[in-house]
C-alpha positions as CSV (number, residue, x, y, z in Angstrom):
1,X,148.4,-134.1,19.5
2,X,151.6,-133.6,17.9
3,X,155.1,-133.9,19.1
4,X,157.0,-131.9,17.3
5,X,160.2,-133.2,16.2
6,X,163.5,-130.8,15.4
7,X,166.4,-133.1,14.7
8,X,169.2,-130.3,14.9
9,X,172.3,-130.6,14.1
10,X,175.6,-128.9,15.4
11,X,175.5,-125.7,17.0
12,X,177.7,-123.6,19.3
13,X,177.0,-123.8,22.7
14,X,175.3,-120.6,23.5
15,X,173.0,-121.1,20.5
16,X,172.3,-123.7,21.8
17,X,171.2,-123.1,25.3
18,X,169.1,-119.6,23.4
19,X,166.7,-122.3,21.6
20,X,166.2,-124.6,23.9
21,X,165.2,-121.4,26.6
22,X,163.0,-119.4,23.9
23,X,161.0,-123.2,23.0
24,X,160.5,-123.7,26.4
25,X,159.7,-119.7,27.0
26,X,157.3,-119.6,24.0
27,X,154.8,-122.2,24.6
28,X,153.2,-124.0,21.5
29,X,153.3,-127.7,20.6
30,X,155.4,-129.8,23.1
31,X,158.6,-129.7,21.1
32,X,161.5,-132.8,21.3
33,X,165.6,-131.3,19.8
34,X,168.0,-133.5,19.0
35,X,171.4,-131.9,18.4
36,X,175.2,-131.7,19.2
37,X,177.7,-129.0,19.7
38,X,180.2,-127.6,17.8
39,X,182.9,-126.7,19.0
40,X,182.3,-129.3,22.1
41,X,182.2,-126.8,25.2
42,X,181.5,-127.6,28.7
43,X,177.7,-127.3,29.8
44,X,178.0,-125.9,33.5
45,X,174.8,-126.8,35.9
46,X,172.5,-123.7,36.4
47,X,173.9,-123.2,40.5
48,X,177.8,-123.9,40.1
49,X,180.2,-121.6,39.9
50,X,182.7,-121.1,37.4
51,X,185.9,-120.8,39.7
52,X,185.5,-124.6,40.2
53,X,186.9,-125.1,37.0
54,X,189.6,-122.8,36.7
55,X,191.8,-125.8,36.7
56,X,190.5,-126.9,32.7
57,X,192.4,-126.5,29.4
58,X,192.0,-123.0,28.5
59,X,190.7,-123.0,25.2
60,X,187.6,-124.8,26.8
61,X,184.3,-123.7,26.3
62,X,181.9,-122.9,28.8
63,X,178.3,-121.9,28.7
64,X,175.8,-122.2,32.2
65,X,172.8,-124.2,31.4
66,X,169.6,-123.1,32.2
67,X,169.0,-126.5,34.0
68,X,170.9,-127.6,37.6
69,X,172.9,-130.3,37.9
70,X,176.8,-131.1,37.4
71,X,179.1,-129.9,34.3
72,X,179.1,-131.8,31.2
73,X,181.8,-132.3,28.4
74,X,179.6,-132.3,25.3
75,X,181.7,-134.5,23.0
76,X,180.1,-136.5,20.3
77,X,176.9,-137.4,22.2
78,X,173.0,-136.9,21.0
79,X,171.8,-134.0,23.5
80,X,167.6,-133.7,23.4
81,X,165.6,-131.2,24.9
82,X,162.1,-131.7,25.7
83,X,160.1,-128.8,25.8
84,X,156.1,-128.9,26.6
85,X,153.0,-127.8,29.1
86,X,153.5,-129.5,32.6
87,X,150.8,-131.4,32.6
88,X,152.3,-133.2,29.7
89,X,154.1,-135.2,32.3
90,X,153.3,-136.7,35.8
91,X,153.3,-134.4,38.5
92,X,156.0,-136.2,40.6
93,X,159.1,-135.1,40.1
94,X,160.3,-138.8,39.8
95,X,157.7,-140.4,37.9
96,X,158.5,-137.6,34.8
97,X,161.9,-138.6,34.9
98,X,160.7,-142.4,35.2
99,X,158.9,-141.9,32.2
100,X,161.3,-140.6,29.8
101,X,164.4,-142.8,31.1
102,X,162.1,-145.3,30.6
103,X,161.7,-144.1,26.8
104,X,164.8,-143.5,26.5
105,X,165.9,-147.0,27.8
106,X,163.7,-148.7,26.1
107,X,165.2,-146.7,22.4
108,X,169.1,-147.6,23.5
109,X,167.5,-151.7,23.9
110,X,166.5,-151.3,20.2
111,X,169.3,-150.9,18.8
112,X,171.4,-153.4,21.4
113,X,172.9,-150.8,23.9
114,X,171.9,-152.6,27.6
115,X,171.6,-150.5,30.2
116,X,169.4,-150.3,33.3
117,X,167.5,-147.5,35.3
118,X,169.0,-146.9,38.8
119,X,166.7,-146.9,41.8
120,X,169.2,-145.3,44.0
121,X,170.9,-142.9,45.0
122,X,170.4,-138.9,45.4
123,X,167.3,-137.7,44.2
124,X,166.3,-135.3,41.3
125,X,166.9,-131.6,41.5
126,X,169.4,-128.9,41.6
127,X,172.7,-130.9,43.6
128,X,175.4,-127.9,42.7
129,X,177.7,-129.8,44.6
130,X,178.3,-132.7,41.9
131,X,181.2,-131.1,40.3
132,X,180.9,-133.4,36.8
133,X,177.2,-134.4,36.3
134,X,179.1,-138.2,34.7
135,X,180.7,-138.9,37.1
136,X,178.4,-140.1,39.8
137,X,174.8,-141.9,38.7
138,X,172.1,-140.5,40.8
139,X,168.1,-142.3,41.1
140,X,167.1,-142.8,37.6
141,X,169.9,-142.1,35.5
142,X,170.7,-144.8,33.2
143,X,174.0,-147.0,33.7
144,X,176.0,-149.7,31.9
145,X,176.4,-153.7,33.3
146,X,179.2,-151.3,35.2
147,X,177.4,-148.9,37.2
148,X,178.8,-146.2,34.9
149,X,176.2,-143.2,33.7
150,X,175.1,-143.2,30.3
151,X,172.5,-140.7,30.2
152,X,171.8,-138.3,32.3
153,X,169.3,-135.7,32.7
154,X,168.0,-132.5,34.3
155,X,164.8,-130.5,34.5
156,X,164.0,-126.8,34.6
157,X,160.2,-126.3,35.0
158,X,158.5,-122.6,35.1
159,X,155.6,-122.2,38.1
160,X,153.4,-119.7,36.4
161,X,150.2,-119.6,35.1
162,X,151.2,-121.7,32.0
163,X,153.5,-124.3,33.7
164,X,156.3,-125.6,31.3
165,X,159.1,-127.8,31.3
166,X,162.7,-128.1,30.2
167,X,164.4,-131.3,29.9
168,X,168.1,-131.2,29.4
169,X,169.4,-134.7,28.3
170,X,172.5,-136.2,27.3
171,X,173.3,-139.5,25.5
172,X,177.4,-140.4,25.3
173,X,178.1,-142.1,22.0
174,X,182.2,-141.5,22.8
175,X,183.8,-140.8,25.5
176,X,184.6,-137.1,26.0
177,X,188.4,-136.1,27.0
178,X,187.7,-134.5,30.1
179,X,185.7,-137.0,31.3
180,X,187.1,-140.6,30.5
181,X,185.5,-142.4,33.3
182,X,181.7,-142.1,31.5
183,X,179.6,-145.2,29.8
184,X,179.4,-144.4,26.0
185,X,177.0,-145.7,23.1
186,X,180.6,-147.3,21.5
187,X,181.3,-149.2,24.2
188,X,178.8,-151.8,22.7
189,X,177.9,-150.7,20.0
190,X,179.3,-149.5,16.3
191,X,178.5,-146.2,16.5
192,X,178.3,-144.5,12.8
193,X,176.1,-147.5,11.6
194,X,173.9,-146.4,14.7
195,X,173.7,-142.8,15.2
196,X,170.7,-142.1,13.0
197,X,168.8,-145.0,14.0
198,X,169.0,-144.0,17.6
199,X,167.5,-141.0,17.3
200,X,164.6,-142.1,15.2
201,X,164.1,-144.4,17.7
202,X,164.4,-142.0,20.5
203,X,161.8,-139.8,18.8
204,X,159.6,-142.8,18.5
205,X,159.9,-144.1,21.7
206,X,159.3,-140.9,23.6
207,X,156.4,-139.7,21.6
208,X,154.9,-143.2,22.5
209,X,155.6,-142.2,26.3
210,X,153.6,-139.1,26.1
211,X,151.1,-140.2,23.5
212,X,151.7,-138.0,21.1
213,X,152.3,-137.9,17.4
214,X,155.5,-137.0,16.0
215,X,155.7,-134.7,13.2
216,X,159.0,-133.0,12.1
217,X,159.2,-129.4,12.1
218,X,161.1,-126.1,12.4
219,X,162.0,-123.1,14.6
220,X,159.3,-120.5,14.5
221,X,160.0,-116.9,13.5
222,X,159.9,-115.9,16.8
223,X,162.0,-118.4,18.4
224,X,164.6,-117.3,16.3
225,X,164.0,-114.0,17.4
226,X,163.9,-115.1,20.7
227,X,166.6,-117.0,20.8
228,X,168.5,-114.5,19.1
229,X,168.5,-112.2,22.0
230,X,169.0,-114.7,24.6
231,X,172.4,-115.7,22.8
232,X,173.3,-111.9,23.6
233,X,171.2,-111.2,27.0
234,X,171.7,-114.1,28.7
235,X,173.7,-117.3,27.0
236,X,177.0,-115.4,25.0
237,X,177.4,-112.8,27.8
238,X,180.4,-113.6,30.3
239,X,178.6,-112.0,33.1
240,X,175.7,-115.0,33.3
241,X,178.6,-117.7,32.9
242,X,180.3,-116.3,35.6
243,X,177.4,-115.0,37.9
244,X,177.2,-117.9,40.5
């Protein structure tokens, strides 16, 4: 089976979230999407309250994710979204994080970035009480030698007759302005020369972990249409962002 690779550029925040949701709902081939954010933005975890972020600079763009966890200031980073049928991942939630985070850790190691997968801390879950995703490392997060979080993820699972998973993850390249306490790739290696290499190694390592063959792909017309609808009806609608 193939892993469709969508090596995307930087898109507006609402569009990013809508595309990931469209890929989750659409079924089809397992897909790995790598992308950035333009403009830089804060994504709230699905269960968070927008009122808790009233202290952010007034020009901060805020969007709500469909995955849980704490808020993330998306600056210079690689965001990855893996969408696939649930039966292609371990049934156990923790083991699915172990599988994917070990693959990301291997990709980072290939480029000389050293990190470890944390084995203690809060379990995978919604964690709505955590303000910033990268402030505290939980179980299975990837951390640097000082215990600072470098890679964090969250999942959404559709539990219907055709169970699907969306796994969101962020790899910090340079420290974002609103969360300077995070670890970053730039702490260990030069980013400009390794940005494209890291994207390539992530594709190879995640595909290998899933026993899939990576293949470049594009969004289908239906996925484009679904994403466009979701921007208007969900992710671009202030009532959804402010719902909690």
